[in-house]
Structure formats: structure tokens, C-alpha cells
C-alpha positions as CSV (number, residue, x, y, z in Angstrom):
1,M,-33.5,-59.7,26.4
2,G,-32.1,-56.3,25.7
3,A,-30.7,-53.9,28.2
4,D,-33.1,-52.1,30.5
5,F,-34.2,-48.7,29.1
6,K,-33.1,-45.8,31.3
7,P,-35.0,-42.6,30.5
8,A,-33.5,-39.2,31.1
9,P,-34.8,-37.7,34.4
10,D,-37.7,-35.3,34.6
11,R,-35.3,-32.6,35.9
12,I,-32.1,-31.9,34.0
13,E,-29.5,-29.3,34.9
14,T,-27.9,-27.6,31.9
15,N,-25.6,-24.7,31.1
16,F,-28.7,-22.8,29.9
17,G,-30.9,-23.5,33.0
18,T,-32.9,-26.2,34.7
19,L,-35.2,-28.2,32.5
20,E,-38.4,-29.7,34.1
21,F,-40.8,-32.2,32.6
22,E,-44.3,-33.0,33.9
23,Y,-45.3,-36.7,34.1
24,G,-41.7,-37.6,33.3
25,A,-41.6,-36.2,29.7
26,Y,-43.9,-33.2,29.0
27,P,-41.8,-30.0,29.1
28,T,-43.2,-27.1,31.1
29,K,-43.8,-23.9,29.2
30,D,-40.7,-22.3,30.6
31,T,-38.6,-25.4,29.7
32,A,-39.9,-25.6,26.2
33,Q,-38.9,-22.0,25.6
34,K,-35.5,-22.6,27.0
35,L,-35.0,-25.6,24.8
36,F,-36.2,-23.9,21.6
37,D,-34.0,-20.9,22.4
38,E,-31.0,-23.2,22.8
39,L,-31.9,-25.3,19.7
40,D,-32.1,-22.2,17.6
41,L,-28.9,-20.9,18.9
42,Q,-27.1,-24.2,18.3
43,R,-28.4,-24.4,14.7
44,A,-27.6,-20.8,14.0
45,T,-24.1,-21.2,15.4
46,Q,-23.5,-24.2,13.3
47,A,-24.9,-22.4,10.2
48,F,-22.4,-19.6,10.9
49,L,-19.5,-22.2,10.7
50,D,-21.0,-24.2,7.8
51,F,-21.8,-21.3,5.5
52,F,-18.8,-19.1,6.3
53,P,-17.1,-19.9,3.0
54,T,-20.2,-19.0,1.1
55,V,-20.8,-15.8,3.0
56,S,-17.1,-14.9,2.6
57,T,-17.3,-15.2,-1.2
58,Y,-20.5,-13.2,-1.2
59,A,-19.1,-10.5,1.1
60,I,-16.2,-10.0,-1.4
61,I,-18.5,-9.8,-4.4
62,K,-21.0,-7.5,-2.6
63,G,-18.2,-5.4,-1.3
64,Q,-16.9,-4.9,-4.9
65,I,-20.3,-3.8,-6.1
66,R,-20.8,-1.5,-3.1
67,D,-17.3,-0.1,-2.5
68,F,-15.8,-0.3,-5.9
69,E,-19.0,0.9,-7.5
70,Y,-19.0,-1.9,-10.0
71,T,-21.6,-1.3,-12.8
72,S,-21.1,-4.6,-14.7
73,T,-19.3,-7.9,-14.5
74,S,-16.8,-6.5,-17.0
75,D,-15.4,-4.2,-14.4
76,V,-12.1,-5.2,-12.9
77,A,-10.5,-3.9,-9.7
78,V,-6.7,-4.1,-9.7
79,A,-4.9,-4.1,-6.4
80,A,-2.0,-2.3,-8.2
81,G,0.3,-1.8,-5.3
82,P,2.0,-1.2,-3.2
83,G,-0.7,-3.3,-1.7
84,W,-4.0,-3.4,0.3
85,K,-4.3,-1.1,3.2
86,P,-5.6,-2.1,6.7
87,S,-8.9,-0.4,5.8
88,E,-9.2,-3.2,3.2
89,P,-8.9,-6.3,5.3
90,H,-8.9,-9.1,2.7
91,L,-8.4,-12.3,4.6
92,T,-4.6,-12.6,4.7
93,G,-4.3,-10.8,1.4
94,N,-0.7,-10.2,0.6
95,N,1.2,-7.3,-0.9
96,S,3.8,-9.3,-2.7
97,T,1.7,-9.8,-5.9
98,I,-0.7,-7.6,-7.9
99,Y,-4.3,-8.8,-7.8
100,A,-7.1,-8.4,-10.4
101,N,-10.6,-9.0,-8.9
102,V,-13.4,-10.3,-11.1
103,G,-17.0,-11.1,-10.1
104,L,-19.2,-12.9,-12.5
105,D,-23.0,-13.1,-12.4
106,L,-24.2,-15.9,-14.7
107,K,-27.8,-15.3,-13.8
108,L,-27.5,-11.7,-15.1
109,D,-25.2,-12.3,-18.1
110,G,-25.7,-15.9,-19.0
111,P,-22.6,-17.7,-20.4
112,T,-19.6,-15.4,-19.8
113,V,-16.2,-15.2,-21.4
114,V,-13.0,-14.4,-19.5
115,E,-10.1,-13.7,-21.9
116,A,-7.1,-14.5,-19.6
117,P,-3.6,-13.2,-20.5
118,A,-0.5,-15.4,-20.6
119,G,1.6,-15.6,-17.5
120,M,-1.2,-15.3,-14.9
121,N,-1.7,-17.4,-11.9
122,G,-5.4,-17.3,-11.1
123,T,-8.4,-19.2,-9.7
124,A,-12.1,-19.2,-10.2
125,D,-14.3,-20.4,-7.3
126,D,-18.1,-20.7,-7.1
127,I,-20.1,-18.8,-4.5
128,T,-19.4,-21.5,-1.9
129,F,-15.7,-21.0,-2.4
130,K,-15.3,-24.4,-4.0
131,F,-12.7,-24.7,-6.7
132,L,-13.8,-24.5,-10.4
133,V,-10.7,-23.9,-12.4
134,D,-7.2,-22.6,-12.3
135,I,-5.8,-20.1,-14.9
136,G,-2.1,-20.1,-15.6
137,E,0.7,-22.6,-15.3
138,V,-1.3,-25.1,-13.3
139,G,-4.5,-24.5,-15.3
140,P,-5.7,-26.0,-18.6
141,D,-4.0,-23.1,-20.5
142,K,-0.6,-24.1,-19.1
143,G,0.3,-20.5,-18.6
144,A,-0.3,-19.5,-22.2
145,G,-3.5,-17.8,-21.5
146,G,-6.8,-18.4,-23.3
147,N,-10.5,-17.9,-23.4
148,F,-12.5,-19.4,-20.5
149,L,-16.3,-19.8,-20.9
150,F,-18.3,-20.0,-17.7
151,L,-21.7,-21.6,-18.0
152,P,-24.5,-21.1,-15.5
153,P,-26.2,-23.9,-13.5
154,G,-28.2,-26.2,-15.6
155,Y,-27.1,-24.7,-18.9
156,E,-28.2,-26.9,-21.9
157,G,-27.5,-24.6,-24.8
158,D,-24.9,-24.9,-27.5
159,V,-21.3,-24.6,-26.4
160,P,-19.0,-23.1,-29.1
161,D,-15.5,-24.4,-29.8
162,G,-12.3,-22.7,-28.8
163,F,-13.0,-22.3,-25.1
164,F,-11.9,-23.8,-21.8
165,V,-15.4,-24.6,-20.6
166,V,-16.3,-24.3,-16.9
167,R,-19.7,-25.3,-15.7
168,S,-20.6,-23.6,-12.5
169,P,-23.1,-24.9,-10.0
170,S,-23.7,-21.3,-8.7
171,Y,-24.7,-18.1,-10.5
172,R,-22.1,-16.0,-8.9
173,V,-18.4,-16.8,-9.5
174,W,-15.4,-15.0,-8.2
175,L,-12.0,-14.9,-9.9
176,L,-8.7,-13.7,-8.5
177,L,-5.9,-13.3,-11.0
178,R,-2.4,-12.5,-9.6
179,G,0.5,-10.9,-11.5
180,F,4.0,-10.7,-10.4
181,G,6.8,-8.2,-11.2
182,E,6.2,-8.3,-15.0
183,V,2.9,-6.4,-14.6
184,G,4.4,-3.4,-12.8
185,I,2.6,-1.4,-10.1
186,G,0.2,1.4,-9.9
187,D,-1.2,2.8,-13.1
188,E,1.2,0.6,-15.1
189,A,-0.4,-2.5,-13.6
190,V,-3.9,-1.2,-14.3
191,E,-3.0,-0.6,-17.9
192,W,-1.3,-4.0,-18.1
193,F,-4.6,-5.8,-17.2
194,K,-6.7,-3.4,-19.2
195,E,-4.8,-4.3,-22.4
196,R,-4.9,-8.0,-21.8
197,L,-7.9,-9.1,-19.6
198,K,-11.5,-9.0,-21.0
199,V,-14.7,-10.1,-19.3
200,Y,-18.0,-10.1,-21.2
201,P,-21.2,-12.1,-21.9
202,L,-20.9,-14.6,-24.7
203,E,-24.1,-13.2,-26.2
204,T,-22.9,-9.6,-26.5
205,G,-19.2,-10.2,-27.3
206,P,-16.4,-7.9,-26.0
207,R,-17.5,-4.8,-24.2
208,D,-15.7,-2.1,-22.3
209,G,-15.2,-2.5,-18.6
210,K,-14.0,-0.2,-15.9
211,F,-10.4,-0.9,-14.8
212,F,-9.0,1.0,-11.9
213,N,-6.5,0.9,-9.0
214,A,-8.5,-0.5,-6.1
215,S,-5.7,0.2,-3.5
216,G,-6.9,2.7,-1.1
217,Y,-10.6,2.4,-1.9
218,G,-11.5,1.2,1.6
219,I,-13.4,-2.0,0.6
220,N,-14.9,-4.1,3.4
221,P,-14.9,-7.7,2.1
222,L,-15.2,-9.5,5.5
223,P,-18.2,-11.6,6.5
224,P,-20.0,-9.9,9.4
225,E,-19.4,-11.1,12.9
226,D,-22.8,-10.0,14.2
227,G,-26.4,-10.8,13.4
228,S,-26.2,-9.2,10.0
229,Y,-24.3,-12.3,8.9
230,F,-27.6,-14.1,8.5
231,E,-29.1,-11.3,6.4
232,M,-26.3,-11.9,3.9
233,L,-26.7,-15.6,4.1
234,N,-30.4,-15.2,3.3
235,E,-29.5,-13.1,0.2
236,V,-27.4,-16.0,-1.1
237,I,-30.1,-18.5,-0.4
238,Q,-32.7,-16.4,-2.3
239,Y,-30.4,-15.8,-5.3
240,E,-28.7,-19.2,-5.9
241,P,-30.2,-22.5,-7.0
242,S,-31.4,-24.6,-4.1
243,E,-29.5,-27.6,-5.6
244,L,-26.3,-25.9,-4.7
245,F,-26.8,-26.7,-1.0
246,D,-27.3,-29.8,1.0
247,K,-31.0,-30.5,1.8
248,E,-30.2,-31.1,5.5
249,Q,-28.5,-27.7,5.7
250,L,-31.4,-26.0,4.0
251,G,-33.7,-27.7,6.5
252,R,-31.9,-26.3,9.4
253,L,-31.9,-22.9,7.9
254,A,-35.7,-23.1,7.3
255,T,-36.2,-23.6,11.1
256,L,-34.4,-20.3,11.5
257,G,-36.6,-18.5,9.1
258,I,-34.2,-18.6,6.1
259,E,-36.0,-20.3,3.2
260,K,-35.9,-19.7,-0.5
261,G,-39.0,-17.8,-1.8
262,K,-40.0,-16.6,1.7
263,P,-39.4,-13.3,3.3
264,F,-36.7,-13.1,6.0
265,A,-38.3,-11.3,8.9
266,P,-36.7,-12.4,12.2
267,D,-38.5,-11.1,15.4
268,E,-36.7,-9.6,18.3
269,R,-36.0,-13.0,19.9
270,M,-34.4,-14.3,16.7
271,L,-32.4,-11.2,16.1
272,K,-30.8,-11.6,19.5
273,I,-30.1,-15.3,18.8
274,F,-28.6,-14.5,15.4
275,D,-26.3,-11.9,17.0
276,Q,-25.2,-14.3,19.7
277,A,-24.7,-17.2,17.2
278,A,-22.4,-15.0,15.1
279,K,-20.3,-14.0,18.1
280,V,-20.1,-17.6,19.4
281,G,-19.3,-18.9,15.9
282,T,-16.6,-16.2,15.6
283,A,-15.1,-17.3,19.0
284,M,-15.1,-21.0,17.9
285,S,-13.4,-20.0,14.6
286,R,-10.7,-18.2,16.6
287,A,-10.1,-21.2,18.7
288,I,-9.8,-23.5,15.6
289,V,-7.4,-21.1,13.9
290,F,-5.3,-19.8,16.8
291,A,-5.5,-22.8,19.3
292,P,-5.9,-25.8,16.9
293,R,-6.3,-29.2,18.5
294,D,-5.4,-31.2,15.4
295,P,-1.8,-32.5,15.8
296,E,-1.4,-32.5,12.1
297,V,-1.6,-28.7,11.9
298,K,2.1,-28.3,12.6
299,Y,4.3,-28.5,9.5
300,W,7.4,-29.5,11.5
301,P,6.7,-31.3,14.8
302,D,9.2,-29.2,16.8
303,R,8.3,-25.8,15.3
304,N,5.3,-23.4,15.8
305,W,4.8,-23.0,12.0
306,E,1.3,-24.3,11.1
307,K,-0.4,-25.4,7.9
308,M,-3.2,-23.1,6.7
309,F,-4.4,-26.2,4.8
310,V,-4.6,-29.5,6.6
311,R,-4.2,-32.6,4.4
312,N,-6.0,-31.3,1.2
313,T,-8.0,-28.4,-0.3
314,E,-11.2,-30.4,-0.4
315,F,-11.3,-30.9,3.4
316,L,-11.7,-34.6,3.1
317,R,-10.5,-37.0,5.7
318,N,-11.2,-40.8,5.9
319,G,-14.3,-40.5,3.8
320,H,-15.9,-37.5,5.6
321,N,-15.7,-33.7,5.5
322,D,-13.2,-32.3,7.9
323,I,-15.3,-29.3,9.1
324,D,-12.6,-27.9,11.4
325,A,-10.0,-28.0,8.6
326,R,-12.6,-26.0,6.5
327,T,-12.8,-23.4,9.2
328,L,-9.1,-23.3,9.7
329,W,-8.6,-22.1,6.1
330,H,-11.7,-20.1,5.4
331,Y,-11.8,-18.0,8.6
332,Q,-8.3,-16.7,7.8
333,A,-8.0,-16.9,4.0
334,I,-9.7,-16.7,0.7
335,V,-9.6,-18.6,-2.7
336,M,-9.7,-22.4,-3.1
337,S,-7.4,-24.2,-5.4
338,P,-5.0,-27.1,-5.5
339,F,-2.5,-24.5,-6.6
340,L,-2.4,-23.4,-3.0
341,L,-1.2,-26.7,-1.6
342,S,1.6,-27.7,-4.0
343,N,3.3,-31.1,-3.8
344,T,5.0,-30.7,-7.2
345,P,8.4,-29.1,-6.9
346,G,8.5,-25.7,-8.5
347,A,4.7,-25.4,-9.1
348,G,2.0,-23.7,-7.1
349,T,2.4,-22.2,-3.6
350,Y,2.4,-23.2,0.0
351,Y,1.5,-21.1,3.0
352,L,2.5,-21.5,6.7
353,D,1.4,-19.3,9.6
354,A,2.7,-18.6,13.1
355,A,1.1,-16.9,16.0
356,K,3.7,-17.9,18.7
357,D,7.4,-17.5,19.3
358,S,9.9,-20.2,20.2
359,N,8.7,-20.1,23.8
360,G,5.1,-20.7,22.8
361,A,3.9,-17.2,23.7
362,H,1.6,-15.3,21.4
363,L,3.3,-12.7,19.3
364,D,3.1,-9.2,20.9
365,G,3.5,-6.1,18.7
366,A,5.2,-4.3,21.6
367,N,8.1,-6.8,21.5
368,T,10.9,-7.3,19.0
369,Y,11.5,-10.7,17.5
370,R,14.1,-12.2,15.1
371,L,13.2,-14.9,12.5
372,Q,16.3,-16.5,11.0
373,V,15.5,-17.9,7.6
374,P,18.1,-20.6,6.8
375,A,20.2,-20.4,3.7
376,N,18.8,-21.5,0.3
377,P,15.0,-21.1,0.9
378,P,13.5,-23.8,-1.3
379,V,11.5,-21.7,-3.8
380,K,11.5,-21.4,-7.6
381,R,9.9,-18.0,-7.7
382,F,10.3,-16.2,-4.4
383,W,9.4,-16.3,-0.7
384,A,7.8,-13.6,1.5
385,V,6.8,-13.2,5.1
386,T,4.0,-10.7,6.1
387,A,2.4,-9.7,9.4
388,Y,-1.4,-9.7,10.0
389,D,-3.9,-8.5,12.5
390,P,-5.5,-11.5,14.3
391,Q,-8.9,-9.7,14.6
392,T,-9.3,-8.8,10.9
393,R,-6.9,-11.4,9.5
394,G,-5.9,-8.5,7.2
395,L,-2.6,-6.7,6.9
396,L,-1.4,-5.4,10.2
397,D,-1.8,-1.6,10.7
398,A,1.6,-0.4,11.9
399,G,1.2,3.2,10.8
400,D,2.9,4.5,7.7
401,N,4.9,1.2,7.4
402,F,1.8,-1.0,7.5
403,N,2.5,-2.7,4.1
404,K,6.1,-3.7,4.7
405,T,6.9,-7.3,3.6
406,V,10.3,-8.9,3.7
407,G,11.2,-11.6,1.2
408,S,13.5,-12.5,-1.5
409,N,12.1,-9.9,-3.9
410,E,12.8,-7.1,-1.4
411,N,16.6,-7.6,-1.5
412,P,17.1,-8.2,2.3
413,E,20.6,-8.2,3.8
414,V,22.0,-11.7,3.7
415,N,24.3,-13.2,6.4
416,A,27.7,-14.7,5.6
417,D,26.3,-18.2,5.8
418,G,23.5,-17.4,3.4
419,S,20.8,-17.1,6.1
420,I,18.6,-14.1,6.5
421,D,17.5,-12.5,9.7
422,V,14.1,-10.9,9.6
423,Y,13.0,-8.6,12.4
424,F,9.5,-7.8,13.7
425,G,8.8,-5.0,16.2
426,P,7.6,-1.4,16.6
427,E,11.1,-0.1,15.7
428,A,13.8,-1.5,13.4
429,P,17.0,-2.7,15.1
430,E,19.8,-0.3,14.2
431,G,21.0,-0.9,10.7
432,K,18.4,-3.5,10.0
433,E,15.7,-1.5,8.2
434,A,15.9,-3.5,5.0
435,N,15.1,-6.7,7.0
436,W,12.4,-5.2,9.3
437,V,8.6,-5.8,9.4
438,P,7.0,-3.1,11.6
439,T,4.4,-4.1,14.2
440,N,1.8,-2.1,16.2
441,P,2.7,-2.0,19.9
442,D,-1.0,-2.0,20.8
443,K,-1.8,-5.2,18.9
444,G,-0.9,-8.8,18.7
445,F,0.0,-10.2,15.3
446,F,0.6,-13.4,13.4
447,L,2.7,-14.2,10.4
448,V,2.2,-15.9,7.0
449,F,5.3,-17.2,5.3
450,R,4.6,-17.8,1.6
451,F,6.6,-20.2,-0.7
452,Y,6.0,-19.4,-4.4
453,G,7.0,-22.5,-6.3
454,P,8.2,-24.6,-3.3
455,L,11.0,-27.0,-4.1
456,E,11.8,-30.6,-2.9
457,S,13.6,-29.7,0.3
458,F,10.4,-27.9,1.5
459,I,8.0,-30.6,0.4
460,D,10.1,-33.4,2.0
461,K,10.6,-31.1,5.1
462,S,14.4,-31.5,5.1
463,W,14.7,-27.7,5.0
464,V,13.3,-26.3,8.3
465,L,12.2,-22.8,9.1
466,N,13.1,-21.5,12.6
467,D,10.7,-20.1,15.1
468,L,10.7,-16.5,16.1
469,E,13.0,-15.6,18.9
470,L,12.1,-12.9,21.4
471,M,14.9,-10.3,21.6
472,E,15.7,-8.8,25.0
């Protein structure tokens, strides 16, 4: 005999009200409405979290078309320095490198060629921000540059020789190419890319594109944190092949009125639910990023520096998707590539962030802190530390000095023992301007410390980065 069945009671107290059932199981009209409101809210909130990487990619591409006035996929926006401004809050975009932004539309152009120059580090991701290919020293071109051919979903046509072939599961593809000191800054950097980078449909051959300095344009590439998030999500669902998404996810979206081939027309009730879901999803994302409960987030167990990637860039753990690790990365950053989680000395990059000082208190822009970087930072290329706004996750607006980064490329003052003291605060300590990152006294902030070409002592954790110390 099995255990006795114990049905749920006919009156249930919940955080969204009292639920009552007639004859033990039939919901009253009021109870049914409460339950469907809550069900729709829960599904919409989970959709916000699940599809955030997708909407993030789409927000960047849509922002480029809207704010950069892209007229074709051959247009290239170059963040030519000295860097993005706070009005352009790329998720933890940094100002230590020069970016070239490329958005492909394989539905519009069909197979598309990207002629990549030598010496680049770049990545192409599909619309869900999943990795497609690296360009550069860790890509198939091995840093020599080459012609990459991107093929649309389901492409069955001839594939010519002489290309690095990339089959994309989505129509839209986003590429981010990054240059270092050799490309220059400003107009020089724009011309560098214009002479070397070409993007065009295979069918038409090379065509002219618009290359321009995107710094200062005021682009908004962030996913919305209100109900308009779901409008953007619907646009993606309508444009991309259904095979790109999990059927279970599509089924949940359909219950919310987001379904391919059907108009998206939420009523007043659903508009309120979508707005609440986006706000709750944002709040949950903030908790995952700034108050993580995963003990493996810390890079060194006795420090407050945390991994932006936990375990791997595919967010896999013990045979399942680590959905919190996915949020940890995508809510605060963009681009997906193994290049960003290097375990090979001298190759790729590694990023750590910190939102707390050595006492465990959140970083306050009204205070002054010191970060002592031990001697011999283990990097092949360079290191850099940058301050960010926790609301936008973009560069911290600290007035005229907003884009200040301190790192090995900025020639900071070095202590006699080889260590480097970096200061963060609204004003530079006397004589320490070269080692100072300005903060906004009206805002909190967090840091990202980047290791370009991390070496063995970082990978094996024998070199340890100190926490920030509050200065009295």
C-alpha cells in the first residue's frame, strides 16, 4: 500500500492573497484570477531572466541602427577613444582598447563576408549571445587575419573555398573586434579599420560602408528594465527562426501573448504584469550579481574579488545549465567567447570584479580607497582597472574625468618594491593623480580588473590581488 494521499487544503494563504476552492478543488472566480495573474507574472519574470542574453544582443544591434544611423551591414562604428562615455552605457565596456562594432543580418544579405585584419582580437556571437567564432590569435586565423564567411540558418547552397566558414543558427550576428595601441585613437583608429576591415554580402562582393568614430554618439545599447523589454523580445521571436529557441520556452512565451506569426497586443492587465516582471527580474539579477550565493564566485577565498564567469563560458555544471551563472555574466557584460576565460598562459583575457572593500562594505563614491597591486602583475599584454556604475553597469560618470582607467599602459607611479597603489575617490590624494580613478560622491561603484594575457601565477592563484582599503 502506498502512502495516504494528502490533498492541499481548500483555503491557502499565499504572498499574493488568500486562495479559496469550492468543494475542495474548484477555484472561486477571484481565486482563479489571482492565480492566473501570479502565473503570468512568474512566467514573464523567468522569461526576463532566460532571454536576457538574447534581448541584450538585440538591444545593441537595434541601438546601432537607431543611434548610429546604420544604413547597411557594411557600416562599422569604431569606439575610437578615448572611450565610451556614461551616456553610452555598454555593459562593462572598457576604455583600454579600441572597439569596432559590426552587426550582420543574414536574412537581409544572405551569406556575408567579413575580411578581418591581422592582429585583431574579436568575437562573433549569434543573437542569443552564444559563441560562434573568435577572430585573432585564439581564432582559426591565428592572428594573421582572413576572410570569414557567415552562413544563415539552414543554408544549403554552395560554399566557396578560401573562407573560414561560420554557420549561424540565427539571422542576426554581432561582432566585436578590439584593437590595441597599434590602431591609434580618434580619426587615426577609424582610418585604420576603414583600410583593413570589410563587411559585405557574398553575392555583391565588396561594397563601401560607413566608418565613423562612435564615441560621443550617445547610443543606448541596454536591455530595457520595464515592460518594453517584452516588446523587444517579441521582435526577436518574430524575426528569428523558431528552431533557435527551446520549445518549452516558446510555449511559456505563447501563454504571455508572444508567439511567432501572431500580433503582440497585450491588454492593460498584461502591460502591468510585463512591467512588474521586468522590475522583479532586474531586482533578481542585481542580487545574483552583487550578492551572489554561489561560493565558487570568489577567485581567492579570502578576497572580495569575484569571477565574472563561474566555471565556464557555456554555463554548464554537472550536466545542466547553470542559469544563475548565465545571469551573473550577461546582466553585467557582453560578448561570449572562451577567449574571455583563459586557462592558457599568455592567451586570452580574464576579468574579476569587486563591489566591496576589505571590510565587506559596498564601495561608496564619496570615500577614498587604496588598491595595492602587488609587484609583477601576471600578464603578457597589460592589466587595467576601471570603475563602473552599478545601475547601468557602464562606465562611472565622475564628471570630466569619467573615462579614467589606471593600468600598466597608463604608466602609473610604481613603489620601490614593484607594487602599485591605485586610488579611487572623488579627489586624488596629493601627488597621486597618475594613479587615481575618480568616483562620483553621489553614487556607489564597482570595479573590473582585467588581465590581458594572464600568466601562470594568476591562473594557479599564487599571485593574489589585494582588496580595496578604506582610507581615513
